[in-house]
C-alpha positions as CSV (number, residue, x, y, z in Angstrom):
1,M,105.8,110.6,101.4
2,L,103.4,111.2,104.1
3,P,100.3,110.1,101.9
4,L,101.8,106.9,101.6
5,L,102.2,106.4,105.0
6,C,98.7,106.7,105.6
7,L,98.1,104.3,102.6
8,A,100.0,101.7,103.8
9,L,98.2,102.2,107.4
10,V,95.2,101.3,106.0
11,L,96.5,98.9,103.3
12,S,97.9,96.8,106.2
13,T,94.3,95.9,108.0
14,L,93.6,94.9,104.5
15,V,94.0,91.1,105.5
16,P,91.9,87.9,104.0
17,S,89.5,85.9,106.8
18,Y,89.0,82.6,106.6
19,G,86.8,80.2,108.9
20,L,83.7,78.6,109.7
21,P,81.4,82.3,109.2
22,N,79.0,81.5,110.9
23,G,80.3,79.8,114.3
24,A,81.0,76.3,115.7
25,P,78.5,73.6,115.1
26,T,77.4,71.1,117.7
27,S,79.5,68.6,117.0
28,V,82.2,69.9,118.4
29,C,80.0,70.6,122.0
30,D,82.4,68.0,123.7
31,N,86.0,68.8,122.6
32,M,85.6,72.3,121.3
33,L,88.2,71.1,118.6
34,P,88.0,73.1,115.5
35,F,88.2,71.1,112.2
36,H,89.8,73.2,110.1
37,G,91.4,72.3,106.7
38,G,91.2,68.7,107.5
39,G,92.8,68.5,111.1
40,I,94.9,71.7,111.9
41,P,96.1,71.0,115.4
42,P,95.7,73.3,118.0
43,L,98.7,75.3,119.2
44,T,99.6,74.6,122.2
45,T,102.1,77.4,123.2
46,K,101.1,80.1,126.4
47,T,97.8,82.0,124.5
48,P,97.5,85.7,124.9
49,F,94.1,85.3,125.2
50,L,92.3,85.6,128.8
51,I,88.9,84.7,130.4
52,T,88.1,87.0,132.6
53,P,85.2,86.7,134.9
54,Q,83.9,90.0,136.4
55,S,83.4,88.5,140.1
56,S,84.3,85.4,141.4
57,V,81.1,84.6,143.5
58,V,77.8,84.6,141.6
59,G,73.7,83.4,142.9
60,T,71.9,80.7,141.6
61,G,69.8,82.2,138.7
62,Q,72.0,85.2,138.7
63,M,74.0,86.6,136.0
64,L,77.4,87.3,135.3
65,K,79.7,88.7,133.2
66,I,82.5,87.2,131.4
67,D,85.4,89.6,129.3
68,I,87.4,87.7,126.5
69,E,90.1,89.5,126.0
70,S,94.1,89.5,125.4
71,F,97.1,90.1,127.2
72,P,98.8,92.4,125.6
73,A,96.1,94.2,124.8
74,N,95.3,94.9,121.5
75,I,95.6,91.5,120.0
76,V,92.3,90.5,117.6
77,F,90.6,87.4,117.2
78,K,88.3,86.1,114.9
79,G,86.2,83.2,116.1
80,Y,85.4,81.7,119.7
81,M,83.1,79.4,122.1
82,I,82.5,79.2,125.3
83,Q,81.2,77.3,127.7
84,A,80.8,77.2,131.9
85,R,81.8,73.5,133.0
86,A,81.7,72.5,136.5
87,A,84.8,72.1,138.2
88,D,84.5,68.7,139.7
89,P,84.0,65.4,137.3
90,P,82.0,64.8,135.5
91,N,82.6,68.4,133.9
92,N,78.8,69.3,132.6
93,I,77.7,72.3,130.6
94,V,75.9,73.9,133.2
95,G,74.2,77.7,133.0
96,R,73.1,79.5,130.0
97,F,74.1,82.3,127.8
98,V,72.6,86.1,126.9
99,D,72.0,86.4,123.6
100,S,73.2,90.5,123.9
101,D,74.6,91.3,120.7
102,A,73.2,89.4,118.0
103,S,75.9,90.7,115.7
104,A,78.8,89.1,117.4
105,I,77.2,86.4,120.0
106,K,75.3,83.1,118.7
107,L,74.3,80.7,121.2
108,I,74.4,76.9,120.1
109,D,72.7,74.1,122.5
110,C,75.1,71.5,123.5
111,Q,74.0,69.9,126.5
112,A,71.1,72.2,127.0
113,G,68.8,75.8,125.0
114,G,71.8,78.3,125.0
115,D,74.2,76.9,127.4
116,T,77.4,77.6,124.9
117,A,78.3,80.7,123.2
118,T,80.2,81.2,119.2
119,H,81.1,83.8,116.8
120,T,78.6,84.9,114.2
121,N,81.3,86.3,111.7
122,T,85.1,86.4,111.4
123,S,85.5,90.2,111.8
124,P,88.2,90.7,113.9
125,K,87.6,91.6,117.5
126,Q,89.3,93.2,120.4
127,E,87.7,92.0,123.4
128,L,84.1,90.8,124.0
129,T,81.7,90.8,126.7
130,L,79.1,87.7,127.0
131,E,76.3,87.5,130.4
132,W,75.6,84.0,131.7
133,T,73.1,83.5,133.9
134,A,74.1,80.3,136.6
135,P,71.6,77.6,136.9
136,D,69.1,77.4,139.2
137,N,70.0,74.2,140.4
138,F,73.4,73.5,140.7
139,V,75.6,75.3,144.3
140,G,80.0,74.6,143.4
141,D,82.7,75.9,141.8
142,V,82.6,76.3,137.4
143,I,85.1,77.1,135.4
144,F,84.8,78.8,131.8
145,N,86.8,77.3,129.0
146,A,87.1,78.7,126.2
147,T,88.7,77.9,121.7
148,I,89.7,81.3,120.7
149,A,90.8,81.2,116.3
150,Q,93.2,83.9,116.0
151,D,93.1,83.0,112.2
152,Y,91.7,79.8,110.3
153,D,95.1,77.8,111.4
154,K,96.3,79.4,114.7
155,F,93.7,78.5,117.7
156,W,93.8,77.5,121.0
157,V,91.1,74.9,122.4
158,G,90.1,74.5,126.2
159,I,91.1,78.1,127.7
160,P,90.2,78.5,131.4
161,S,88.9,81.2,133.3
162,E,89.8,81.5,137.0
163,R,87.2,79.6,138.9
164,V,83.5,80.8,139.9
165,R,81.6,80.1,143.2
166,V,78.2,79.8,142.6
167,V,76.0,79.7,145.8
168,A,73.1,79.5,146.8
169,S,70.8,83.2,146.1
170,S,69.7,83.5,149.8
171,T,73.8,84.0,150.0
172,T,75.2,87.6,150.6
173,V,78.1,87.8,148.4
174,A,80.9,89.7,150.0
175,P,82.5,92.8,148.1
176,G,85.3,93.0,146.3
177,T,85.0,89.9,145.0
178,A,85.7,90.7,141.4
179,P,88.9,88.5,140.5
180,T,92.1,90.8,138.8
181,K,92.4,90.9,135.8
182,R,95.8,89.1,135.0
183,P,97.2,86.7,132.5
184,T,96.2,82.9,133.4
185,T,99.6,80.8,134.9
186,T,97.1,77.7,133.3
187,T,98.3,75.8,130.6
188,T,95.8,76.0,127.6
189,V,94.6,72.5,128.4
190,P,91.1,72.8,129.2
191,P,90.1,70.7,133.0
192,Y,88.1,68.1,131.5
193,R,89.3,65.4,129.0
194,P,86.5,63.8,126.8
195,A,87.5,60.8,125.3
196,Q,87.4,62.3,122.3
197,T,90.5,64.8,122.8
198,E,92.8,61.3,123.1
199,A,92.4,60.5,119.5
200,P,95.4,61.9,117.0
201,V,93.9,65.1,115.4
202,A,96.0,64.7,112.2
203,T,94.6,61.2,111.4
204,D,92.6,61.9,108.9
205,P,91.7,59.0,106.8
206,I,92.3,60.8,103.6
207,Y,95.8,60.8,104.2
208,E,95.9,57.0,104.8
209,E,97.6,54.6,102.2
210,C,99.2,58.1,100.6
211,G,102.6,57.1,98.6
212,Q,101.6,53.1,99.1
213,S,98.3,52.6,97.1
214,K,97.3,56.3,96.4
215,G,98.5,59.3,95.2
216,C,98.1,62.6,97.5
217,F,98.3,66.0,96.3
218,G,97.6,69.4,98.4
219,F,98.1,72.6,99.2
220,P,100.3,74.1,100.8
221,E,103.8,72.5,99.9
222,G,104.6,69.6,102.4
223,C,101.0,69.3,103.5
224,V,100.9,65.8,102.7
225,D,103.6,64.4,104.9
226,S,102.5,66.6,108.2
227,K,98.4,65.5,107.3
228,N,97.0,69.1,107.7
229,C,96.6,70.1,104.0
230,R,94.1,73.4,103.5
231,A,92.6,71.3,100.1
232,V,93.9,67.8,99.5
233,V,93.2,65.3,96.4
234,T,94.0,61.7,96.4
235,I,94.0,59.5,93.4
236,A,93.5,55.7,93.0
237,V,94.0,53.4,90.5
238,L,91.6,50.3,90.8
239,G,92.6,48.6,88.2
240,A,90.1,50.7,85.3
241,R,88.4,52.7,87.6
242,Y,90.0,56.2,88.4
243,V,88.7,57.5,92.0
244,F,88.9,61.0,93.3
245,E,89.0,62.4,96.9
246,M,88.8,66.0,97.4
247,K,88.9,67.4,100.8
248,A,88.8,70.8,101.9
249,G,87.4,73.4,104.4
250,Y,86.5,76.6,102.6
251,T,83.3,77.2,99.8
252,Y,84.4,75.1,97.4
253,V,87.2,72.4,96.1
254,A,88.0,71.6,92.6
255,F,90.3,69.0,91.0
256,G,91.7,69.5,87.6
257,L,94.1,67.6,84.3
258,S,95.8,70.1,82.4
259,N,98.2,69.2,79.5
260,D,100.1,72.6,79.7
261,A,99.9,73.5,83.6
262,K,98.3,76.6,83.0
263,M,94.8,77.1,83.3
264,G,92.8,77.2,80.2
265,E,91.1,74.4,78.6
266,D,91.0,72.1,81.2
267,S,89.3,69.3,82.3
268,V,87.6,69.9,86.3
269,I,85.3,68.4,89.1
270,E,84.2,70.6,91.0
271,C,82.6,69.8,94.8
272,V,80.8,73.0,96.2
273,P,78.1,72.6,99.2
274,E,74.5,73.0,98.7
275,Q,71.9,72.6,100.9
276,G,73.9,71.2,103.6
277,T,74.9,68.1,101.6
278,V,78.1,68.4,98.6
279,S,77.2,68.8,94.8
280,A,79.7,67.4,92.3
281,Y,80.1,68.9,88.9
282,A,82.4,68.4,85.9
283,S,83.2,71.8,84.3
284,W,85.6,73.7,82.2
285,T,88.5,76.4,82.5
286,T,88.3,79.4,79.9
287,V,90.7,81.9,79.3
288,G,90.0,85.4,77.6
289,P,89.2,86.2,80.7
290,Y,89.9,83.0,83.2
291,G,87.1,81.8,84.5
292,S,85.4,78.3,84.6
293,T,82.2,77.1,83.5
294,R,79.8,74.2,83.6
295,L,77.7,75.0,80.6
296,G,78.0,72.5,77.4
297,V,80.3,70.6,79.7
298,P,79.1,66.7,80.1
299,Q,78.0,65.9,83.2
300,N,77.8,61.8,83.0
301,I,81.5,61.7,82.9
302,F,82.1,60.7,86.9
303,Q,79.8,59.0,89.5
304,V,79.5,60.4,93.1
305,L,80.9,57.6,95.7
306,E,80.8,59.4,98.7
307,K,80.4,63.0,99.9
308,S,80.2,64.7,103.1
309,Y,79.5,68.4,104.5
310,N,80.2,68.6,108.3
311,D,82.0,71.0,110.7
312,G,82.4,73.4,107.5
313,V,84.6,70.9,105.7
314,I,83.9,69.9,102.1
315,Y,84.6,65.8,101.2
316,C,83.7,64.1,97.8
317,K,84.7,60.9,96.5
318,V,84.3,60.4,92.6
319,E,85.1,57.8,89.9
320,R,86.0,59.2,86.5
321,D,85.6,57.7,83.3
322,A,89.0,55.9,82.1
323,V,88.3,58.0,78.8
324,S,85.9,61.1,78.3
325,T,85.8,64.1,75.9
326,V,85.0,67.5,76.4
327,K,84.8,70.5,75.1
328,G,86.2,68.6,71.7
329,Q,89.4,67.9,73.9
330,K,89.6,64.1,75.0
331,F,91.0,62.8,78.1
332,D,92.8,59.2,78.6
333,L,93.7,58.7,81.8
334,L,95.2,55.1,80.6
335,N,98.1,56.2,78.4
336,D,98.4,60.1,79.0
337,K,100.2,62.1,81.9
338,F,98.9,65.1,83.0
339,H,100.0,68.2,85.1
340,L,97.3,68.0,88.1
341,L,95.6,71.0,89.4
342,L,93.8,71.5,92.9
343,A,92.2,74.9,93.8
344,A,89.5,75.8,96.9
345,G,87.8,79.8,97.1
346,S,85.2,81.3,98.9
347,S,82.9,81.8,96.6
348,V,80.2,79.9,93.6
349,E,77.5,80.9,91.2
350,S,74.9,79.1,90.3
351,T,77.0,78.0,86.6
352,N,80.6,78.5,88.2
353,V,83.1,78.5,90.6
354,N,84.9,82.0,90.8
355,Y,88.3,82.6,91.6
356,H,90.8,80.5,93.6
357,D,90.9,83.2,96.4
358,I,91.8,80.5,98.8
359,G,95.0,78.4,97.3
360,R,95.9,76.8,93.5
361,H,98.4,74.2,93.6
362,V,99.9,73.0,90.0
363,S,102.1,69.7,89.9
364,G,105.1,70.3,88.6
365,S,105.4,67.6,85.6
366,P,103.1,65.7,83.9
367,Q,102.0,62.3,86.0
368,S,100.5,59.1,85.2
369,L,97.9,58.6,87.1
370,A,98.5,55.2,87.8
371,E,101.5,56.5,90.1
372,V,101.4,56.4,93.7
373,G,104.6,58.2,94.4
374,P,104.4,61.6,96.2
375,V,103.2,64.6,93.9
376,Q,105.6,67.4,93.8
377,G,104.3,71.0,93.3
378,S,105.3,73.4,90.3
379,S,108.8,75.5,90.7
380,K,108.1,78.5,92.5
381,L,111.8,79.5,92.0
382,L,110.4,82.4,89.1
383,L,108.0,84.0,91.5
384,R,110.8,84.1,93.9
385,L,112.6,85.6,92.0
386,H,110.6,88.2,91.2
387,G,109.8,89.5,94.7
388,A,113.3,89.2,95.7
389,F,114.2,91.5,92.6
390,M,111.3,94.1,93.7
391,I,112.2,94.2,97.4
392,T,116.0,95.0,96.7
393,A,115.1,97.6,93.9
394,W,112.0,99.9,95.5
395,I,112.8,99.0,98.8
396,G,116.7,99.4,99.1
397,T,118.2,100.8,95.8
398,A,116.1,103.7,94.6
399,S,115.3,104.5,98.0
400,L,118.8,105.2,98.9
401,G,119.2,106.6,95.6
402,I,116.7,109.1,96.1
403,L,118.1,110.2,99.2
404,L,121.6,111.2,98.2
405,A,120.4,112.8,95.0
406,R,118.3,115.2,97.4
407,Y,120.3,115.5,100.3
408,F,123.7,114.9,99.3
409,R,124.9,117.1,96.4
410,Q,127.2,119.3,98.4
411,T,128.7,116.4,100.6
412,W,132.1,114.4,99.9
413,V,133.0,117.7,97.7
414,G,136.5,117.6,95.8
415,S,136.0,113.6,96.0
416,Q,135.0,112.2,92.6
417,M,134.6,108.5,91.4
418,C,134.6,107.7,87.4
419,G,135.5,111.2,86.8
420,K,131.7,112.5,88.7
421,D,130.9,113.4,92.3
422,Q,130.5,111.1,94.8
423,W,126.9,111.8,95.0
424,F,126.1,111.5,91.3
425,A,128.2,108.5,90.7
426,W,126.3,106.4,93.5
427,H,122.7,107.6,92.2
428,R,123.2,106.7,89.0
429,F,124.8,103.2,89.5
430,L,121.7,102.5,92.4
431,M,119.3,103.9,89.9
432,I,120.7,101.3,87.2
433,V,120.6,98.7,89.6
434,T,116.6,99.7,90.3
435,W,116.1,99.7,86.4
436,A,117.7,96.3,85.8
437,L,116.5,94.3,88.5
438,T,112.7,96.2,88.2
439,V,113.1,94.8,84.3
440,A,114.7,91.5,85.1
441,G,111.7,91.2,87.8
442,I,109.0,91.9,85.4
443,V,110.7,89.1,82.7
444,V,110.5,86.6,85.0
445,I,107.0,87.3,86.2
446,F,105.6,86.9,82.8
447,V,107.4,84.3,81.9
448,E,106.1,82.4,85.2
449,I,102.6,83.2,84.8
450,G,102.8,83.3,80.6
451,G,100.5,86.2,80.0
452,W,99.0,89.2,82.1
453,S,97.8,88.0,85.7
454,Q,93.8,87.6,85.8
455,V,93.8,88.1,89.7
456,R,91.6,90.6,90.9
457,N,94.2,92.6,92.4
458,P,95.9,95.7,91.4
459,H,99.4,94.6,91.9
460,A,100.0,93.9,88.4
461,I,98.5,97.1,86.7
462,L,100.4,99.0,89.3
463,G,103.7,97.3,88.7
464,I,103.5,97.5,85.0
465,V,102.9,101.8,85.9
466,T,106.2,101.3,87.9
467,T,108.2,99.7,85.2
468,I,106.9,101.9,82.6
469,L,108.3,104.9,84.5
470,C,111.5,103.2,85.7
471,F,112.1,102.6,82.3
472,L,111.8,105.7,80.8
473,Q,113.6,107.7,84.0
474,P,117.2,106.9,82.4
475,I,116.3,108.0,78.9
476,G,115.1,111.0,80.0
477,A,118.6,111.5,82.0
478,F,120.3,110.9,79.2
479,F,118.4,113.5,77.2
480,R,118.7,116.6,80.2
481,P,119.3,119.5,78.9
482,H,122.8,121.5,79.6
483,P,122.8,122.9,83.5
484,G,122.2,126.5,81.8
485,S,120.4,125.6,79.4
486,S,116.3,127.2,79.8
487,K,115.2,123.8,79.7
488,R,116.6,122.3,82.5
489,P,114.1,123.5,85.1
490,I,111.5,121.6,83.4
491,F,113.8,118.5,83.1
492,N,114.4,118.8,86.6
493,W,111.1,118.6,87.3
494,L,109.9,115.9,85.2
495,H,112.8,113.7,86.5
496,W,111.8,114.1,90.1
497,L,108.1,114.3,89.7
498,G,108.9,110.5,87.6
499,G,111.0,109.4,90.4
500,N,109.0,109.8,92.4
501,L,105.8,108.7,91.5
502,A,107.5,105.4,90.5
503,H,109.2,104.8,94.0
504,V,105.4,105.6,95.6
505,I,103.5,103.5,93.2
506,A,105.9,100.7,93.7
507,I,105.5,100.8,97.2
508,V,101.9,100.6,97.3
509,A,102.4,97.6,94.6
510,I,104.6,95.1,97.7
511,F,101.7,96.3,99.8
512,F,98.9,94.8,97.3
513,A,101.4,91.9,97.0
514,V,101.2,90.6,99.9
515,Q,97.5,90.0,99.8
516,L,98.2,87.5,96.7
517,Q,97.6,84.0,97.6
518,K,100.3,83.0,95.2
519,A,102.7,85.0,97.1
520,E,102.0,82.8,100.8
521,L,103.4,85.9,102.2
522,P,102.6,86.0,106.1
523,E,99.9,89.5,107.1
524,W,102.8,90.5,109.6
525,M,104.7,91.4,106.4
526,D,102.2,94.3,106.4
527,F,103.5,95.3,109.7
528,I,107.3,95.8,108.4
529,L,106.3,97.6,105.3
530,V,104.7,99.8,107.1
531,A,108.0,100.0,109.6
532,F,109.8,101.1,106.1
533,V,107.7,103.4,105.3
534,A,107.5,105.6,108.8
535,F,111.4,105.0,108.9
536,H,111.9,106.9,105.5
537,V,109.8,109.3,105.8
538,F,110.8,110.0,109.5
539,M,114.8,109.9,107.6
540,H,113.4,112.2,104.9
541,L,111.9,115.0,107.6
542,I,114.8,115.0,109.1
543,F,117.7,116.0,106.6
544,S,115.0,118.3,105.1
545,I,115.1,120.2,108.6
546,F,119.1,120.3,108.8
547,S,119.0,121.2,104.8
548,W,116.8,124.4,105.3
549,I,118.9,124.8,108.4
550,Q,121.8,125.1,106.5
551,I,120.2,127.4,103.8
552,G,118.9,129.8,105.8
553,G,122.5,129.8,107.3
554,C,123.9,130.7,103.9
555,V,121.3,133.3,103.4
556,S,122.1,135.5,106.5
557,E,125.6,135.6,105.1
558,R,124.4,136.8,101.8
559,R,123.2,139.7,102.8
560,S,126.0,141.8,102.2
561,G,124.7,142.3,98.5
562,Q,125.3,138.8,97.1
563,R,122.7,137.7,95.0
564,V,121.1,134.0,96.2
565,T,120.2,132.0,93.7
566,S,117.8,129.7,93.8
567,F,118.3,125.8,94.0
568,P,117.7,123.0,91.7
569,M,114.6,120.8,92.1
570,A,115.8,117.8,94.3
571,D,118.2,119.9,95.4
572,M,117.5,120.2,99.3
573,T,121.7,121.4,100.1
574,P,122.3,125.0,98.7
575,S,123.3,125.8,95.0
576,R,126.7,125.1,93.7
577,N,126.3,127.7,91.2
578,S,125.4,130.4,94.2
579,M,128.4,129.4,96.3
580,S,131.8,131.0,96.2
581,S,135.1,129.4,94.9
582,S,136.4,128.1,98.2
583,E,132.8,127.2,99.5
584,R,132.7,124.5,96.5
585,K,135.9,123.4,97.7
586,Q,134.6,122.1,101.1
587,D,131.5,120.1,102.2
588,A,128.4,122.3,103.5
589,A,127.6,122.4,106.9
590,F,126.0,119.5,109.4
591,S,128.0,117.0,106.7
592,G,129.4,114.5,109.2
593,F,125.7,114.6,110.6
594,R,124.2,113.7,107.4
595,K,126.9,111.2,107.1
596,S,125.7,109.4,109.8
597,M,123.0,109.2,109.6
598,L,123.2,108.2,106.0
599,F,125.1,105.4,107.4
600,L,122.0,104.4,109.8
601,Y,119.8,104.5,106.9
602,I,121.7,102.2,104.7
603,L,121.9,99.8,107.6
604,I,118.2,99.8,108.8
605,V,117.0,99.6,105.0
606,L,119.5,96.7,104.7
607,G,118.7,95.1,107.6
608,L,114.8,95.6,106.2
609,V,115.4,94.1,103.0
610,I,117.3,91.1,103.9
611,A,114.2,90.4,106.1
612,M,112.0,90.9,103.4
613,V,114.0,89.1,101.3
614,V,113.9,85.6,103.1
615,I,110.5,85.8,103.9
616,I,109.6,86.0,100.6
617,V,112.1,83.1,98.9
618,L,111.1,81.2,102.2
619,A,107.2,81.8,101.9
620,P,105.4,80.1,103.6
621,I,108.3,81.3,106.0
622,E,106.1,79.6,108.9
623,A,106.0,76.1,107.5
624,A,109.5,76.9,106.4
625,Y,110.8,77.9,110.0
626,N,108.9,75.1,111.4
627,S,110.7,72.3,109.0
628,I,114.1,74.0,109.7
629,K,113.5,73.4,113.8
630,D,112.1,70.0,113.3
631,Q,115.3,69.3,111.3
632,I,117.5,71.2,114.2
633,M,115.6,69.1,116.6
634,N,115.7,65.7,115.1
């Protein structure tokens, strides 16, 4: 179990990162407002990040160090933008930063050379120290303002520092002027208010007339209403003209027409940034293996009307022919209905886009493109059921069943259920439930996907291995040899190995499931899984320690000459065959303690299972929480 805990800690750090990889552009110099995902608004909650100058006074032309850190400590951020502005109107940007670390600091020119610093990559950072040189021709107070992005859709704008006094270089700076590092009590609203910040963030023109004169489709689900989609496509029918708009803040965005809601043999139009502009291509999706290609696809079935690539956001507007033939298949937009496919990804090649690792969305039913009502995504019921079944099976029932078989054979002695010892009856029941949930989970996910998953993630193969081992366990148990047979120890070893191996592989598969784009699970679910693994290992250690104490006591009592038999595999309590008739009628030592610890284990594991099932069923949980909160508030 200990290797599983180590692996869990490693897996919990494997989280994706999206955003502008090369830092903020100069187009946001005035308002410092990232344009993520077509207009994701900044957070207005209290920020955990601090902008801390290392001194409250600096001379003109002299250097000052500024720390970007968090309170509490160890909260990471992925992007930043920082400026020094005069505290008094007109709040001009003053001074310049020093390119002291090329791997983490990039200078951009907003009002003067190097007056603004930003990130060079989106790797996680716990803290960062920058060097700023005060201007030669300015005396007065300055405030450092920063935008900090903890993630692509989680950022704070205009985080202020304490005031720093810039004095003439001839002025003596008194000792003890370094400010105390403490969380600022100021809100995240910057002290300067340029006119650009007054415009509503979520008024992206692409959402105008959605549901009135054009159909709109985006992800995550419900984002069209809130106007903050990660990727969105709109369809407007103007007579016999079919006009599509696409927008996303990633490496590519693509829109496809499908006859079956599954990837394969679909006509797609891609919008891809190239050399500072956007290029549009017609492509075709393939199966076996899944992918896409532009080869052999006519590029004259559409015309580009508008295109742009600003602040890392792709926008393109194309008009597609009402009737076209691609790869021998006719696409009649006038008379036929299609499932709508929308995808965004982070990598492309010369003749195709790669896997849609950012997101993919499919309409729930075939749509006439002339319809302008809301476009509903496909049902995710089977996907959610798969996750709920597997969590319940391998975090819940399997974990408890293994624990009972290993440590509770000499507990509830004399009490039976269905003619079997309590531990065995409950172990068998829990493992039958595990088997049933696993088989049901595999069936529903194959029905949902319609075949083998093409996602570049080991979750699928680990899940199949787990299912095979799980399926074989009851078959092996049915043919187990008699307890007195010479082959019984071999069965014990194989049964123990198969069960524990399936359990470990299942937990690892769940860790990888958190990274699946389709699952829409939050990154912090890794921490819940790590908490479970740590607690599960801790309980095994506690039970093992007391079992070996118990075994030692049994051995010492038999030094009068009685023979102590070896203990069967997976039984950490003394062998019942080695006990006297009177001992078999009573619980082994520490049974009260074991029962109490088992009760605690059931309570905590049940709570974790319920929490994870809720997160899976309501995924994406943040959007579900906000929706529920809005309904309550309204």
